[in-house]
Residue, then its C-alpha position, 0 to 999 in steps of 0.5 A: x497473198x504477201x507474196x503477190x506484190x513481189x511477184x508482181x513487181x518481179x514479173x514487171x521487171x522481167x517483162x521491162x528487161x525483155x523489152x529493154x534488151x535488143x540483139x546488137x544486129x537490131x541495134x546496127x540496123x537502128x543506127x543506119x536508119x537514124x544517122x545515116x543518109x543514102x549518100x552513106x554518110x554518118x550525120x551528127x545530128x546534134x552539130x549541124x548535120x555535119x559528118x566526122x572522118x570518126x563517124x565515118x571509120x566507126x561506121x566502116x568498122x560496124x559494117x565489118x562486124x554486122x558483115x554488111x559490105x554493102x554499107x561498108x562500100x558506100x561509107x568507104x566511097x563517100x569517104x574517099x570522094x569527099x574527105x581525102x580528095x578521092x584517094x585515101x592513099x595519097x590524102x589523109x582524110x580531112x575530120x569535118x564535112x558539113x555546112x559552110x558560111x556560103x550555105x555549100x556542103x564541103x569539107x571545113x577542116x582540112x586537118x585529119x583526127x589520127x583516132x579515124x585514121x588509124x581505125x580506117x587503115x585497121x578497118x580496111x585491112x581487116x576487111x581485105x582479109x575478112x572479105x578476100x578483097x585485095x582493094x581494101x588491103x592495098x587502101x589500108x597499107x597506103x592509108x597506114x603509110x601515110x598515118x606514119x609519114x604525117x602524124x607519128x612523131x618522136x617525143x623526146x623523153x616518151x618516143x614514138x607517139x601518134x599526134x592527134x593530127x598533122x597539124x597543130x598538135x606540137x608547138x616548140x618543146x610542147x607536144x598536145x596528145x590525146x591516149x584516146x587517140x591511140x587505141x592499143x589493139x588497132x596499133x598493135x594489129x597495124x603492127x601484126x600487118x606491117x611488122x616493119x612499121x613503128x607500130x611496136x614501138x608506138x604499142x609499147x608507149x601508149x600504156x605509158x602516155x595513160x599512167x604517166x597523164x592518169x595521176x589520180x586514176x582518171x583518164x585525161x582528154x589531152x596531155x600536155x608534154x613539155x619535153x626541155x630538160x626533163x619530161x613534164x606531163x600537164x593532163x586536162x579535164x577528162x571527159x567526153x575524149x577520156x571514156x574512149x580510154x576505159x573502152x579501148x582498155x576494156x576490149x584488150x585481150x587478156x594477153x595483151x602486154x602491159x594490159x593489167x598495167x593500164x587497168x591499174x593506172x586507170x582504177x579511179x574510175x572503178x573506185x568511183x563506179x562502187x559508190x557512184x552509179x552514174x560515171x562522171x561527165x567530167x573529172x579534174x585533173x586533180x581527181x575531183x568531179x566537176x559534172x556528176x552525170x556522164x551520158x548513157x553512152x559513158x554508161x555503155x562505154x564502162x561495159x568492157x572496162x568492168x568486164x575486164x576488171x571482173x567486177x559484176x556490181x559496176x557491170x551490172x549497174x552500167x547494164x542496167x542504165x543502158x537498158x533503161x535508156x533504150x527507146x522501143x520506138x527508133x532501137x537508139x539510146x537515150x532521148x533524144x539519142x545522141x550520135x556519140x552515144x550510139x557509137x560508144x554503145x555500139x562498140x561496147x554492146x558489140x564487144x559484150x555480145x561477142x560480135x567481135x574480140x581482139x587476140x593479143x596481136x590485135x587481130x580482129x576476130x569476128x563472129x560471123x568468120x570462122x577463124 
Protein backbone atom coordinates (compact mmCIF):
# COMPACT_ATOMS: atom_id res chain seq x y z
CA UNK A 1 0.00 0.00 0.00
CA UNK A 2 2.84 2.38 0.75
CA UNK A 3 4.11 1.99 -2.82
CA UNK A 4 0.91 3.30 -4.39
CA UNK A 5 1.63 7.04 -4.05
CA UNK A 6 5.10 6.52 -5.49
CA UNK A 7 3.85 4.40 -8.35
CA UNK A 8 1.12 6.89 -9.07
CA UNK A 9 3.58 9.76 -9.29
CA UNK A 10 5.93 7.67 -11.41
CA UNK A 11 3.19 6.78 -13.88
CA UNK A 12 2.03 10.38 -14.04
CA UNK A 13 5.58 11.46 -14.83
CA UNK A 14 5.79 8.89 -17.62
CA UNK A 15 2.49 10.01 -19.10
CA UNK A 16 3.51 13.65 -18.85
CA UNK A 17 6.84 13.03 -20.55
CA UNK A 18 5.17 11.13 -23.40
CA UNK A 19 2.74 14.00 -23.88
CA UNK A 20 5.47 16.63 -23.65
CA UNK A 21 7.89 15.04 -26.10
CA UNK A 22 7.43 15.40 -29.84
CA UNK A 23 9.52 14.45 -32.83
CA UNK A 24 11.42 17.13 -34.74
CA UNK A 25 9.44 16.82 -37.96
CA UNK A 26 6.23 17.56 -36.03
CA UNK A 27 7.92 20.57 -34.46
CA UNK A 28 8.92 21.84 -37.92
CA UNK A 29 5.30 21.57 -39.09
CA UNK A 30 4.13 23.48 -36.02
CA UNK A 31 6.75 26.16 -36.65
CA UNK A 32 5.60 26.59 -40.24
CA UNK A 33 2.00 26.93 -39.10
CA UNK A 34 2.85 29.43 -36.37
CA UNK A 35 5.52 31.60 -37.96
CA UNK A 36 5.16 31.53 -41.74
CA UNK A 37 2.55 33.00 -44.07
CA UNK A 38 1.52 32.02 -47.58
CA UNK A 39 4.21 34.31 -49.01
CA UNK A 40 6.68 32.00 -47.24
CA UNK A 41 8.29 34.59 -45.04
CA UNK A 42 9.23 33.90 -41.43
CA UNK A 43 7.34 36.28 -39.15
CA UNK A 44 8.48 37.55 -35.76
CA UNK A 45 5.10 38.23 -34.13
CA UNK A 46 6.74 39.75 -31.04
CA UNK A 47 8.35 42.53 -33.11
CA UNK A 48 5.61 44.03 -35.25
CA UNK A 49 5.37 40.97 -37.53
CA UNK A 50 8.73 41.85 -39.06
CA UNK A 51 10.87 39.49 -41.13
CA UNK A 52 14.66 39.29 -40.86
CA UNK A 53 17.26 37.73 -43.11
CA UNK A 54 18.19 35.61 -40.08
CA UNK A 55 14.70 34.10 -39.97
CA UNK A 56 14.76 33.37 -43.69
CA UNK A 57 18.21 31.78 -43.52
CA UNK A 58 17.31 29.62 -40.54
CA UNK A 59 14.05 28.63 -42.21
CA UNK A 60 15.92 27.52 -45.32
CA UNK A 61 18.29 25.43 -43.22
CA UNK A 62 15.42 23.76 -41.36
CA UNK A 63 13.61 23.11 -44.63
CA UNK A 64 16.72 21.38 -45.96
CA UNK A 65 17.00 19.27 -42.80
CA UNK A 66 13.31 18.35 -43.15
CA UNK A 67 13.67 17.53 -46.88
CA UNK A 68 10.96 20.13 -47.46
CA UNK A 69 11.98 21.43 -50.86
CA UNK A 70 8.75 23.28 -51.59
CA UNK A 71 9.14 25.35 -48.45
CA UNK A 72 12.84 25.87 -49.18
CA UNK A 73 12.04 27.23 -52.64
CA UNK A 74 9.38 29.54 -51.23
CA UNK A 75 11.72 30.95 -48.60
CA UNK A 76 14.48 31.44 -51.16
CA UNK A 77 12.17 33.11 -53.66
CA UNK A 78 10.73 35.54 -51.08
CA UNK A 79 14.20 36.39 -49.77
CA UNK A 80 15.64 37.09 -53.19
CA UNK A 81 12.68 39.16 -54.34
CA UNK A 82 12.16 41.19 -51.18
CA UNK A 83 15.55 41.39 -49.44
CA UNK A 84 18.11 41.09 -52.26
CA UNK A 85 16.60 43.29 -54.97
CA UNK A 86 15.91 40.18 -57.03
CA UNK A 87 19.46 38.82 -57.12
CA UNK A 88 21.39 37.21 -54.24
CA UNK A 89 24.50 37.05 -56.41
CA UNK A 90 24.65 40.84 -56.74
CA UNK A 91 23.16 41.99 -53.41
CA UNK A 92 23.54 40.81 -49.85
CA UNK A 93 20.05 40.44 -48.37
CA UNK A 94 18.81 43.38 -46.28
CA UNK A 95 18.46 42.26 -42.69
CA UNK A 96 15.10 43.89 -41.85
CA UNK A 97 11.73 44.00 -43.63
CA UNK A 98 8.46 45.17 -42.11
CA UNK A 99 5.78 47.85 -41.91
CA UNK A 100 7.26 51.32 -42.31
CA UNK A 101 6.13 54.71 -41.06
CA UNK A 102 4.26 55.08 -44.36
CA UNK A 103 2.18 52.02 -43.33
CA UNK A 104 3.56 50.04 -46.27
CA UNK A 105 5.61 46.85 -46.07
CA UNK A 106 9.17 47.06 -47.39
CA UNK A 107 12.86 46.93 -46.42
CA UNK A 108 13.41 48.99 -43.28
CA UNK A 109 17.21 48.69 -43.11
CA UNK A 110 19.33 47.87 -46.15
CA UNK A 111 22.38 46.79 -44.12
CA UNK A 112 22.95 43.04 -44.17
CA UNK A 113 23.61 40.65 -41.26
CA UNK A 114 26.63 38.38 -41.67
CA UNK A 115 25.21 35.54 -39.57
CA UNK A 116 22.22 35.25 -41.89
CA UNK A 117 24.40 35.62 -44.97
CA UNK A 118 26.78 32.85 -43.86
CA UNK A 119 23.98 30.41 -42.99
CA UNK A 120 22.19 31.21 -46.26
CA UNK A 121 25.25 30.72 -48.47
CA UNK A 122 26.16 27.50 -46.65
CA UNK A 123 22.61 26.15 -46.84
CA UNK A 124 22.34 26.91 -50.55
CA UNK A 125 25.56 25.02 -51.23
CA UNK A 126 24.50 22.05 -49.12
CA UNK A 127 21.02 22.08 -50.70
CA UNK A 128 22.58 22.07 -54.16
CA UNK A 129 24.45 18.93 -53.22
CA UNK A 130 21.64 17.15 -51.35
CA UNK A 131 18.97 17.85 -53.96
CA UNK A 132 21.35 17.80 -56.95
CA UNK A 133 20.28 21.30 -57.96
CA UNK A 134 23.02 23.40 -59.67
CA UNK A 135 20.95 26.58 -59.30
CA UNK A 136 21.26 26.48 -55.52
CA UNK A 137 25.01 25.92 -55.70
CA UNK A 138 25.43 28.81 -58.12
CA UNK A 139 23.52 31.15 -55.79
CA UNK A 140 25.46 29.92 -52.76
CA UNK A 141 28.82 30.50 -54.42
CA UNK A 142 27.81 33.98 -55.56
CA UNK A 143 26.55 34.89 -52.09
CA UNK A 144 29.74 33.57 -50.48
CA UNK A 145 31.85 35.72 -52.80
CA UNK A 146 29.74 38.72 -51.87
CA UNK A 147 30.32 38.00 -48.16
CA UNK A 148 34.08 37.94 -48.72
CA UNK A 149 33.99 41.22 -50.63
CA UNK A 150 31.76 43.13 -48.23
CA UNK A 151 31.87 41.52 -44.77
CA UNK A 152 35.36 40.05 -44.27
CA UNK A 153 37.98 42.38 -42.74
CA UNK A 154 41.58 42.00 -41.62
CA UNK A 155 41.71 43.09 -37.97
CA UNK A 156 45.25 44.03 -36.88
CA UNK A 157 46.33 41.75 -34.07
CA UNK A 158 43.62 39.17 -34.79
CA UNK A 159 43.58 38.52 -38.52
CA UNK A 160 40.73 38.01 -40.93
CA UNK A 161 37.28 38.02 -39.37
CA UNK A 162 33.66 38.38 -40.40
CA UNK A 163 32.17 41.76 -39.54
CA UNK A 164 28.50 41.68 -38.45
CA UNK A 165 27.61 43.70 -41.55
CA UNK A 166 29.15 45.89 -44.26
CA UNK A 167 28.36 49.18 -42.52
CA UNK A 168 28.61 50.53 -39.00
CA UNK A 169 31.03 48.11 -37.31
CA UNK A 170 34.37 49.81 -37.81
CA UNK A 171 35.24 53.24 -36.44
CA UNK A 172 38.86 54.24 -36.81
CA UNK A 173 40.97 51.64 -35.03
CA UNK A 174 37.96 50.04 -33.26
CA UNK A 175 36.12 47.00 -34.60
CA UNK A 176 32.84 45.75 -33.17
CA UNK A 177 32.54 41.98 -33.62
CA UNK A 178 30.08 39.29 -32.63
CA UNK A 179 31.24 35.68 -32.28
CA UNK A 180 27.71 34.32 -32.63
CA UNK A 181 27.71 35.73 -36.16
CA UNK A 182 30.55 33.36 -37.09
CA UNK A 183 29.53 29.71 -36.52
CA UNK A 184 32.71 27.70 -36.92
CA UNK A 185 31.17 24.72 -38.70
CA UNK A 186 29.54 26.98 -41.29
CA UNK A 187 32.81 28.78 -41.99
CA UNK A 188 34.63 25.45 -42.26
CA UNK A 189 31.88 24.18 -44.55
CA UNK A 190 32.22 27.18 -46.85
CA UNK A 191 35.95 26.45 -46.98
CA UNK A 192 35.09 22.89 -48.01
CA UNK A 193 33.07 24.16 -50.96
CA UNK A 194 35.39 27.11 -51.76
CA UNK A 195 38.97 26.02 -50.99
CA UNK A 196 40.55 29.20 -52.35
CA UNK A 197 38.79 31.68 -50.08
CA UNK A 198 39.70 33.13 -46.67
CA UNK A 199 37.63 30.53 -44.83
CA UNK A 200 40.47 28.56 -43.21
CA UNK A 201 41.98 31.74 -41.79
CA UNK A 202 38.58 32.84 -40.53
CA UNK A 203 38.00 29.43 -38.93
CA UNK A 204 41.34 29.65 -37.10
CA UNK A 205 40.47 33.10 -35.72
CA UNK A 206 36.97 32.37 -34.41
CA UNK A 207 38.15 30.36 -31.36
CA UNK A 208 40.68 33.11 -30.60
CA UNK A 209 37.97 35.76 -30.61
CA UNK A 210 35.78 33.68 -28.31
CA UNK A 211 38.64 32.87 -25.93
CA UNK A 212 39.85 36.47 -25.69
CA UNK A 213 36.36 37.87 -25.11
CA UNK A 214 35.00 35.22 -22.70
CA UNK A 215 37.26 36.26 -19.83
CA UNK A 216 35.12 34.73 -17.09
CA UNK A 217 33.93 31.73 -19.07
CA UNK A 218 30.80 33.39 -20.47
CA UNK A 219 30.45 34.44 -24.11
CA UNK A 220 29.49 38.10 -24.70
CA UNK A 221 27.05 39.39 -27.28
CA UNK A 222 29.51 41.91 -28.68
CA UNK A 223 33.25 42.46 -28.46
CA UNK A 224 34.95 45.77 -29.13
CA UNK A 225 38.52 45.40 -30.40
CA UNK A 226 40.76 48.44 -30.39
CA UNK A 227 43.85 47.82 -32.45
CA UNK A 228 46.14 50.82 -31.77
CA UNK A 229 49.64 49.93 -30.52
CA UNK A 230 48.30 46.68 -29.03
CA UNK A 231 45.02 44.82 -29.32
CA UNK A 232 42.55 45.72 -26.55
CA UNK A 233 39.51 43.46 -26.18
CA UNK A 234 36.41 44.80 -24.39
CA UNK A 235 33.41 42.44 -24.15
CA UNK A 236 29.82 43.54 -23.54
CA UNK A 237 26.98 41.77 -21.74
CA UNK A 238 26.19 38.20 -22.80
CA UNK A 239 22.56 37.50 -23.67
CA UNK A 240 20.42 36.76 -26.73
CA UNK A 241 23.27 36.76 -29.24
CA UNK A 242 25.77 35.00 -26.99
CA UNK A 243 23.54 31.99 -26.35
CA UNK A 244 24.24 30.93 -29.94
CA UNK A 245 27.98 30.70 -29.21
CA UNK A 246 27.24 27.76 -26.86
CA UNK A 247 24.84 26.25 -29.40
CA UNK A 248 27.28 26.42 -32.33
CA UNK A 249 30.13 25.10 -30.15
CA UNK A 250 28.02 22.20 -28.91
CA UNK A 251 27.20 21.12 -32.46
CA UNK A 252 30.84 20.93 -33.60
CA UNK A 253 32.13 17.53 -34.65
CA UNK A 254 34.46 16.15 -31.94
CA UNK A 255 37.33 16.06 -34.47
CA UNK A 256 36.98 19.76 -35.35
CA UNK A 257 40.25 21.66 -34.79
CA UNK A 258 40.19 23.91 -31.67
CA UNK A 259 36.90 22.40 -30.44
CA UNK A 260 38.15 21.49 -26.97
CA UNK A 261 39.87 24.85 -26.59
CA UNK A 262 36.66 26.62 -27.60
CA UNK A 263 34.49 24.63 -25.17
CA UNK A 264 36.94 25.25 -22.34
CA UNK A 265 36.88 29.00 -22.95
CA UNK A 266 33.10 29.12 -22.31
CA UNK A 267 33.06 26.75 -19.33
CA UNK A 268 31.52 29.42 -17.08
CA UNK A 269 28.10 28.38 -18.32
CA UNK A 270 28.70 24.75 -17.36
CA UNK A 271 29.85 25.74 -13.87
CA UNK A 272 26.80 27.97 -13.42
CA UNK A 273 24.33 25.31 -14.49
CA UNK A 274 25.66 22.81 -11.98
CA UNK A 275 24.04 24.83 -9.21
CA UNK A 276 21.32 26.76 -11.08
CA UNK A 277 18.69 24.89 -13.13
CA UNK A 278 17.80 27.83 -15.41
CA UNK A 279 20.40 29.47 -17.67
CA UNK A 280 20.91 33.22 -17.17
CA UNK A 281 19.29 35.67 -19.56
CA UNK A 282 22.05 38.26 -19.06
CA UNK A 283 25.64 37.92 -17.87
CA UNK A 284 27.77 40.99 -17.15
CA UNK A 285 31.29 41.22 -18.63
CA UNK A 286 32.76 40.44 -15.18
CA UNK A 287 30.91 37.10 -15.07
CA UNK A 288 28.23 38.20 -12.59
CA UNK A 289 24.59 37.51 -13.37
CA UNK A 290 22.30 40.43 -14.20
CA UNK A 291 19.16 38.43 -15.07
CA UNK A 292 19.03 34.81 -13.85
CA UNK A 293 16.01 33.59 -15.80
CA UNK A 294 16.67 32.88 -19.44
CA UNK A 295 13.79 31.85 -21.71
CA UNK A 296 13.08 28.27 -22.70
CA UNK A 297 15.01 28.71 -25.94
CA UNK A 298 18.19 29.20 -23.91
CA UNK A 299 17.67 25.82 -22.24
CA UNK A 300 17.18 24.23 -25.66
CA UNK A 301 20.28 25.92 -27.06
CA UNK A 302 22.40 24.45 -24.27
CA UNK A 303 21.45 20.83 -24.99
CA UNK A 304 24.16 20.26 -27.63
CA UNK A 305 26.62 22.13 -25.38
CA UNK A 306 25.85 19.77 -22.49
CA UNK A 307 26.13 16.78 -24.84
CA UNK A 308 29.54 17.96 -26.05
CA UNK A 309 30.69 18.25 -22.44
CA UNK A 310 29.29 14.83 -21.61
CA UNK A 311 27.37 16.37 -18.72
CA UNK A 312 24.21 14.29 -18.33
CA UNK A 313 23.02 16.25 -15.30
CA UNK A 314 22.87 19.51 -17.22
CA UNK A 315 21.49 17.81 -20.32
CA UNK A 316 18.64 16.12 -18.41
CA UNK A 317 17.93 19.27 -16.44
CA UNK A 318 17.60 21.46 -19.53
CA UNK A 319 15.66 18.83 -21.49
CA UNK A 320 13.19 18.53 -18.64
CA UNK A 321 12.58 22.27 -18.77
CA UNK A 322 12.15 22.26 -22.55
CA UNK A 323 9.67 19.37 -22.38
CA UNK A 324 7.73 21.11 -19.61
CA UNK A 325 7.17 24.19 -21.77
CA UNK A 326 5.79 22.39 -24.81
CA UNK A 327 2.27 23.56 -25.59
CA UNK A 328 0.48 20.48 -26.99
CA UNK A 329 -2.16 22.68 -28.67
CA UNK A 330 0.40 24.59 -30.77
CA UNK A 331 3.32 22.15 -30.83
CA UNK A 332 5.56 25.10 -29.87
CA UNK A 333 7.59 25.95 -26.78
CA UNK A 334 6.69 28.66 -24.28
CA UNK A 335 3.49 30.56 -23.62
CA UNK A 336 3.32 32.63 -25.68
CA UNK A 337 5.68 30.91 -28.10
CA UNK A 338 8.41 33.35 -29.13
CA UNK A 339 10.07 33.36 -32.55
CA UNK A 340 13.66 33.24 -31.27
CA UNK A 341 13.00 30.44 -28.79
CA UNK A 342 11.58 28.24 -31.55
CA UNK A 343 14.60 28.81 -33.78
CA UNK A 344 17.03 27.91 -31.02
CA UNK A 345 14.95 24.82 -30.23
CA UNK A 346 14.74 23.73 -33.87
CA UNK A 347 18.52 23.85 -34.17
CA UNK A 348 19.14 22.11 -30.86
CA UNK A 349 16.44 19.44 -30.93
CA UNK A 350 17.14 18.59 -34.57
CA UNK A 351 20.78 18.08 -33.70
CA UNK A 352 20.01 16.05 -30.58
CA UNK A 353 17.58 13.90 -32.57
CA UNK A 354 20.31 13.33 -35.18
CA UNK A 355 18.28 14.85 -37.96
CA UNK A 356 21.57 16.45 -38.99
CA UNK A 357 25.20 16.77 -37.91
CA UNK A 358 28.48 18.20 -39.20
CA UNK A 359 31.74 16.47 -39.99
CA UNK A 360 35.10 17.91 -38.95
CA UNK A 361 35.28 19.92 -42.19
CA UNK A 362 31.87 21.47 -41.62
CA UNK A 363 30.09 19.35 -44.24
CA UNK A 364 26.44 18.75 -43.42
CA UNK A 365 25.24 15.20 -42.77
CA UNK A 366 21.48 14.81 -43.20
CA UNK A 367 19.41 11.95 -41.82
CA UNK A 368 17.39 11.65 -45.01
CA UNK A 369 20.48 11.55 -47.28
CA UNK A 370 22.45 8.35 -47.60
CA UNK A 371 26.02 9.54 -47.20
